[in-house]
PyMOL commands that place a pseudoatom at each C-alpha (Angstrom):
pseudoatom trace, name=CA, resn=MET, resi=1, chain=A, elem=C, hetatm=0, pos=[0.173, -0.022, -0.129]
pseudoatom trace, name=CA, resn=ILE, resi=2, chain=A, elem=C, hetatm=0, pos=[1.340, 3.319, -1.405]
pseudoatom trace, name=CA, resn=THR, resi=3, chain=A, elem=C, hetatm=0, pos=[0.652, 6.313, 1.454]
pseudoatom trace, name=CA, resn=SER, resi=4, chain=A, elem=C, hetatm=0, pos=[0.063, 10.177, 0.189]
pseudoatom trace, name=CA, resn=ILE, resi=5, chain=A, elem=C, hetatm=0, pos=[3.500, 11.389, 1.269]
pseudoatom trace, name=CA, resn=GLN, resi=6, chain=A, elem=C, hetatm=0, pos=[5.209, 8.240, -1.377]
pseudoatom trace, name=CA, resn=LEU, resi=7, chain=A, elem=C, hetatm=0, pos=[3.005, 9.697, -4.204]
pseudoatom trace, name=CA, resn=VAL, resi=8, chain=A, elem=C, hetatm=0, pos=[3.713, 12.840, -3.543]
pseudoatom trace, name=CA, resn=LEU, resi=9, chain=A, elem=C, hetatm=0, pos=[7.591, 11.957, -2.812]
pseudoatom trace, name=CA, resn=ALA, resi=10, chain=A, elem=C, hetatm=0, pos=[7.509, 9.945, -5.950]
pseudoatom trace, name=CA, resn=LEU, resi=11, chain=A, elem=C, hetatm=0, pos=[5.931, 12.153, -8.412]
pseudoatom trace, name=CA, resn=PHE, resi=12, chain=A, elem=C, hetatm=0, pos=[8.385, 14.296, -7.008]
pseudoatom trace, name=CA, resn=ILE, resi=13, chain=A, elem=C, hetatm=0, pos=[11.823, 12.462, -8.156]
pseudoatom trace, name=CA, resn=ILE, resi=14, chain=A, elem=C, hetatm=0, pos=[9.861, 11.112, -11.173]
pseudoatom trace, name=CA, resn=PHE, resi=15, chain=A, elem=C, hetatm=0, pos=[10.017, 15.130, -12.498]
pseudoatom trace, name=CA, resn=ALA, resi=16, chain=A, elem=C, hetatm=0, pos=[13.234, 15.723, -11.246]
pseudoatom trace, name=CA, resn=ILE, resi=17, chain=A, elem=C, hetatm=0, pos=[14.501, 13.001, -13.093]
pseudoatom trace, name=CA, resn=SER, resi=18, chain=A, elem=C, hetatm=0, pos=[12.539, 14.574, -16.451]
pseudoatom trace, name=CA, resn=ARG, resi=19, chain=A, elem=C, hetatm=0, pos=[14.114, 17.984, -15.646]
pseudoatom trace, name=CA, resn=ALA, resi=20, chain=A, elem=C, hetatm=0, pos=[17.917, 16.251, -15.269]
pseudoatom trace, name=CA, resn=TYR, resi=21, chain=A, elem=C, hetatm=0, pos=[17.176, 13.945, -18.884]
pseudoatom trace, name=CA, resn=LEU, resi=22, chain=A, elem=C, hetatm=0, pos=[16.121, 17.767, -20.765]
pseudoatom trace, name=CA, resn=ARG, resi=23, chain=A, elem=C, hetatm=0, pos=[18.867, 18.986, -19.304]
pseudoatom trace, name=CA, resn=PHE, resi=24, chain=A, elem=C, hetatm=0, pos=[21.026, 16.280, -20.415]
pseudoatom trace, name=CA, resn=ARG, resi=25, chain=A, elem=C, hetatm=0, pos=[18.845, 16.763, -23.877]
pseudoatom trace, name=CA, resn=GLU, resi=26, chain=A, elem=C, hetatm=0, pos=[19.713, 20.473, -24.013]
pseudoatom trace, name=CA, resn=LYS, resi=27, chain=A, elem=C, hetatm=0, pos=[23.511, 19.859, -23.441]
pseudoatom trace, name=CA, resn=VAL, resi=28, chain=A, elem=C, hetatm=0, pos=[23.972, 21.530, -20.430]
pseudoatom trace, name=CA, resn=ILE, resi=29, chain=A, elem=C, hetatm=0, pos=[25.047, 18.809, -18.011]
pseudoatom trace, name=CA, resn=THR, resi=30, chain=A, elem=C, hetatm=0, pos=[27.657, 15.461, -19.933]
pseudoatom trace, name=CA, resn=SER, resi=31, chain=A, elem=C, hetatm=0, pos=[26.237, 12.226, -19.496]
pseudoatom trace, name=CA, resn=ALA, resi=32, chain=A, elem=C, hetatm=0, pos=[28.481, 11.445, -16.672]
pseudoatom trace, name=CA, resn=VAL, resi=33, chain=A, elem=C, hetatm=0, pos=[26.565, 13.632, -14.334]
pseudoatom trace, name=CA, resn=PHE, resi=34, chain=A, elem=C, hetatm=0, pos=[23.533, 12.910, -15.767]
pseudoatom trace, name=CA, resn=MET, resi=35, chain=A, elem=C, hetatm=0, pos=[23.823, 8.916, -14.637]
pseudoatom trace, name=CA, resn=LEU, resi=36, chain=A, elem=C, hetatm=0, pos=[25.237, 10.637, -11.426]
pseudoatom trace, name=CA, resn=TRP, resi=37, chain=A, elem=C, hetatm=0, pos=[21.700, 12.842, -10.405]
pseudoatom trace, name=CA, resn=SER, resi=38, chain=A, elem=C, hetatm=0, pos=[19.675, 9.459, -12.264]
pseudoatom trace, name=CA, resn=VAL, resi=39, chain=A, elem=C, hetatm=0, pos=[21.166, 7.008, -9.905]
pseudoatom trace, name=CA, resn=VAL, resi=40, chain=A, elem=C, hetatm=0, pos=[20.966, 9.428, -6.899]
pseudoatom trace, name=CA, resn=TRP, resi=41, chain=A, elem=C, hetatm=0, pos=[17.176, 9.768, -8.111]
pseudoatom trace, name=CA, resn=LEU, resi=42, chain=A, elem=C, hetatm=0, pos=[16.376, 6.319, -8.728]
pseudoatom trace, name=CA, resn=THR, resi=43, chain=A, elem=C, hetatm=0, pos=[18.056, 5.150, -5.072]
pseudoatom trace, name=CA, resn=ALA, resi=44, chain=A, elem=C, hetatm=0, pos=[15.873, 8.138, -3.562]
pseudoatom trace, name=CA, resn=LEU, resi=45, chain=A, elem=C, hetatm=0, pos=[12.605, 6.348, -5.141]
pseudoatom trace, name=CA, resn=ILE, resi=46, chain=A, elem=C, hetatm=0, pos=[14.130, 3.180, -3.842]
pseudoatom trace, name=CA, resn=VAL, resi=47, chain=A, elem=C, hetatm=0, pos=[13.917, 4.512, -0.575]
pseudoatom trace, name=CA, resn=VAL, resi=48, chain=A, elem=C, hetatm=0, pos=[10.719, 6.466, -0.797]
pseudoatom trace, name=CA, resn=LEU, resi=49, chain=A, elem=C, hetatm=0, pos=[8.613, 3.489, -2.289]
pseudoatom trace, name=CA, resn=SER, resi=50, chain=A, elem=C, hetatm=0, pos=[9.888, 0.612, -0.181]
pseudoatom trace, name=CA, resn=PRO, resi=51, chain=A, elem=C, hetatm=0, pos=[11.079, 2.097, 3.349]
pseudoatom trace, name=CA, resn=PRO, resi=52, chain=A, elem=C, hetatm=0, pos=[12.125, -0.990, 5.131]
pseudoatom trace, name=CA, resn=THR, resi=53, chain=A, elem=C, hetatm=0, pos=[15.358, -1.218, 2.737]
pseudoatom trace, name=CA, resn=THR, resi=54, chain=A, elem=C, hetatm=0, pos=[16.654, 1.919, 4.698]
pseudoatom trace, name=CA, resn=SER, resi=55, chain=A, elem=C, hetatm=0, pos=[16.130, 0.001, 7.915]
pseudoatom trace, name=CA, resn=LYS, resi=56, chain=A, elem=C, hetatm=0, pos=[17.950, -3.326, 6.911]
pseudoatom trace, name=CA, resn=MET, resi=57, chain=A, elem=C, hetatm=0, pos=[20.906, -0.525, 5.457]
pseudoatom trace, name=CA, resn=ALA, resi=58, chain=A, elem=C, hetatm=0, pos=[20.927, 0.909, 9.179]
pseudoatom trace, name=CA, resn=ASN, resi=59, chain=A, elem=C, hetatm=0, pos=[21.157, -2.062, 10.912]
pseudoatom trace, name=CA, resn=PHE, resi=60, chain=A, elem=C, hetatm=0, pos=[24.154, -3.435, 8.473]
pseudoatom trace, name=CA, resn=LEU, resi=61, chain=A, elem=C, hetatm=0, pos=[26.514, -0.272, 9.315]
pseudoatom trace, name=CA, resn=GLY, resi=62, chain=A, elem=C, hetatm=0, pos=[24.946, -0.301, 13.297]
pseudoatom trace, name=CA, resn=ILE, resi=63, chain=A, elem=C, hetatm=0, pos=[22.728, 2.668, 13.228]
pseudoatom trace, name=CA, resn=GLY, resi=64, chain=A, elem=C, hetatm=0, pos=[19.234, 2.364, 14.960]
pseudoatom trace, name=CA, resn=ARG, resi=65, chain=A, elem=C, hetatm=0, pos=[17.351, 3.529, 12.991]
pseudoatom trace, name=CA, resn=GLY, resi=66, chain=A, elem=C, hetatm=0, pos=[16.834, 3.802, 8.869]
pseudoatom trace, name=CA, resn=VAL, resi=67, chain=A, elem=C, hetatm=0, pos=[15.021, 7.469, 8.857]
pseudoatom trace, name=CA, resn=ASP, resi=68, chain=A, elem=C, hetatm=0, pos=[19.063, 7.782, 10.493]
pseudoatom trace, name=CA, resn=PHE, resi=69, chain=A, elem=C, hetatm=0, pos=[21.028, 6.039, 7.560]
pseudoatom trace, name=CA, resn=VAL, resi=70, chain=A, elem=C, hetatm=0, pos=[18.987, 8.465, 4.963]
pseudoatom trace, name=CA, resn=LEU, resi=71, chain=A, elem=C, hetatm=0, pos=[19.930, 11.877, 6.534]
pseudoatom trace, name=CA, resn=TYR, resi=72, chain=A, elem=C, hetatm=0, pos=[24.000, 11.279, 7.552]
pseudoatom trace, name=CA, resn=VAL, resi=73, chain=A, elem=C, hetatm=0, pos=[24.245, 10.057, 3.868]
pseudoatom trace, name=CA, resn=SER, resi=74, chain=A, elem=C, hetatm=0, pos=[22.107, 12.582, 2.995]
pseudoatom trace, name=CA, resn=LEU, resi=75, chain=A, elem=C, hetatm=0, pos=[23.904, 15.244, 5.116]
pseudoatom trace, name=CA, resn=ALA, resi=76, chain=A, elem=C, hetatm=0, pos=[27.458, 13.161, 4.100]
pseudoatom trace, name=CA, resn=ILE, resi=77, chain=A, elem=C, hetatm=0, pos=[26.461, 14.221, -0.255]
pseudoatom trace, name=CA, resn=LEU, resi=78, chain=A, elem=C, hetatm=0, pos=[24.875, 18.284, 0.876]
pseudoatom trace, name=CA, resn=PHE, resi=79, chain=A, elem=C, hetatm=0, pos=[29.058, 18.980, 2.378]
pseudoatom trace, name=CA, resn=TYR, resi=80, chain=A, elem=C, hetatm=0, pos=[30.919, 17.465, -0.465]
pseudoatom trace, name=CA, resn=LEU, resi=81, chain=A, elem=C, hetatm=0, pos=[28.217, 19.524, -2.508]
pseudoatom trace, name=CA, resn=VAL, resi=82, chain=A, elem=C, hetatm=0, pos=[28.189, 22.589, -0.476]
pseudoatom trace, name=CA, resn=PHE, resi=83, chain=A, elem=C, hetatm=0, pos=[32.267, 22.051, -0.904]
pseudoatom trace, name=CA, resn=ARG, resi=84, chain=A, elem=C, hetatm=0, pos=[32.075, 21.362, -4.554]
pseudoatom trace, name=CA, resn=LEU, resi=85, chain=A, elem=C, hetatm=0, pos=[30.237, 24.643, -5.183]
pseudoatom trace, name=CA, resn=TYR, resi=86, chain=A, elem=C, hetatm=0, pos=[32.918, 26.516, -2.704]
pseudoatom trace, name=CA, resn=VAL, resi=87, chain=A, elem=C, hetatm=0, pos=[35.888, 25.132, -4.991]
pseudoatom trace, name=CA, resn=MET, resi=88, chain=A, elem=C, hetatm=0, pos=[34.086, 26.133, -8.126]
pseudoatom trace, name=CA, resn=ILE, resi=89, chain=A, elem=C, hetatm=0, pos=[33.368, 29.321, -7.019]
pseudoatom trace, name=CA, resn=GLU, resi=90, chain=A, elem=C, hetatm=0, pos=[36.824, 30.215, -5.444]
pseudoatom trace, name=CA, resn=ASP, resi=91, chain=A, elem=C, hetatm=0, pos=[37.999, 28.931, -8.977]
pseudoatom trace, name=CA, resn=LEU, resi=92, chain=A, elem=C, hetatm=0, pos=[36.076, 31.593, -10.849]
pseudoatom trace, name=CA, resn=ARG, resi=93, chain=A, elem=C, hetatm=0, pos=[36.768, 34.400, -8.803]
pseudoatom trace, name=CA, resn=HIS, resi=94, chain=A, elem=C, hetatm=0, pos=[40.118, 34.177, -9.594]
pseudoatom trace, name=CA, resn=GLU, resi=95, chain=A, elem=C, hetatm=0, pos=[39.381, 33.361, -13.336]
pseudoatom trace, name=CA, resn=ILE, resi=96, chain=A, elem=C, hetatm=0, pos=[37.845, 36.622, -13.074]
pseudoatom trace, name=CA, resn=THR, resi=97, chain=A, elem=C, hetatm=0, pos=[40.385, 38.494, -10.861]
pseudoatom trace, name=CA, resn=TYR, resi=98, chain=A, elem=C, hetatm=0, pos=[42.461, 37.465, -13.698]
pseudoatom trace, name=CA, resn=LEU, resi=99, chain=A, elem=C, hetatm=0, pos=[40.083, 38.600, -17.045]
pseudoatom trace, name=CA, resn=VAL, resi=100, chain=A, elem=C, hetatm=0, pos=[39.800, 41.883, -15.009]
pseudoatom trace, name=CA, resn=ARG, resi=101, chain=A, elem=C, hetatm=0, pos=[43.659, 42.522, -14.687]
pseudoatom trace, name=CA, resn=GLN, resi=102, chain=A, elem=C, hetatm=0, pos=[44.350, 41.741, -18.179]
pseudoatom trace, name=CA, resn=ILE, resi=103, chain=A, elem=C, hetatm=0, pos=[41.337, 44.432, -19.406]
pseudoatom trace, name=CA, resn=ALA, resi=104, chain=A, elem=C, hetatm=0, pos=[42.795, 46.591, -17.212]
pseudoatom trace, name=CA, resn=LEU, resi=105, chain=A, elem=C, hetatm=0, pos=[46.181, 46.241, -18.736]
pseudoatom trace, name=CA, resn=GLN, resi=106, chain=A, elem=C, hetatm=0, pos=[45.192, 46.141, -21.826]
pseudoatom trace, name=CA, resn=ASN, resi=107, chain=A, elem=C, hetatm=0, pos=[43.407, 49.654, -21.110]
pseudoatom trace, name=CA, resn=PRO, resi=108, chain=A, elem=C, hetatm=0, pos=[45.541, 51.676, -19.369]
pseudoatom trace, name=CA, resn=SER, resi=109, chain=A, elem=C, hetatm=0, pos=[44.655, 55.251, -20.209]
pseudoatom trace, name=CA, resn=LYS, resi=110, chain=A, elem=C, hetatm=0, pos=[41.017, 54.417, -19.286]
pseudoatom trace, name=CA, resn=LYS, resi=111, chain=A, elem=C, hetatm=0, pos=[40.324, 55.875, -15.663]
pseudoatom trace, name=CA, resn=PRO, resi=112, chain=A, elem=C, hetatm=0, pos=[36.549, 55.593, -13.419]
pseudoatom trace, name=CA, resn=LYS, resi=113, chain=A, elem=C, hetatm=0, pos=[35.606, 59.127, -12.834]
pseudoatom trace, name=CA, resn=ARG, resi=114, chain=A, elem=C, hetatm=0, pos=[35.994, 59.525, -8.867]
pseudoatom trace, name=CA, resn=ARG, resi=115, chain=A, elem=C, hetatm=0, pos=[32.542, 60.979, -6.933]
pseudoatom trace, name=CA, resn=ARG, resi=116, chain=A, elem=C, hetatm=0, pos=[32.953, 63.932, -4.571]
pseudoatom trace, name=CA, resn=ARG, resi=117, chain=A, elem=C, hetatm=0, pos=[31.464, 63.290, -1.176]
pseudoatom trace, name=CA, resn=THR, resi=118, chain=A, elem=C, hetatm=0, pos=[29.645, 66.212, -0.484]
for i in range(1, 118): cmd.bond("trace and resi %d" % i, "trace and resi %d" % (i + 1))
show_as sticks, trace
zoom trace
């Protein structure tokens, strides 16, 4: 018997997979990234439709409840993704700084107008 929350979550997961597929077709993401997200979302679908699966995995790893296992794994994945975003933002910041310096060196005569304080 599927509960209403399982149905809602399953529909959301199917929607998320469809969005990833559309991004793949538009060549916004690579096939490897699409496969990664497909595995993540399909795993989530299995967990949603078969909650005892998480309890079995939790017991195997020595964790009390399946919900705790899902939270631990989710937090680890989120921390990793935040780290990846941080590294990507730092790389972009360095690239922008380099480009701004190059543009400034190519146009040394253009000085910004200073605003007078009143």
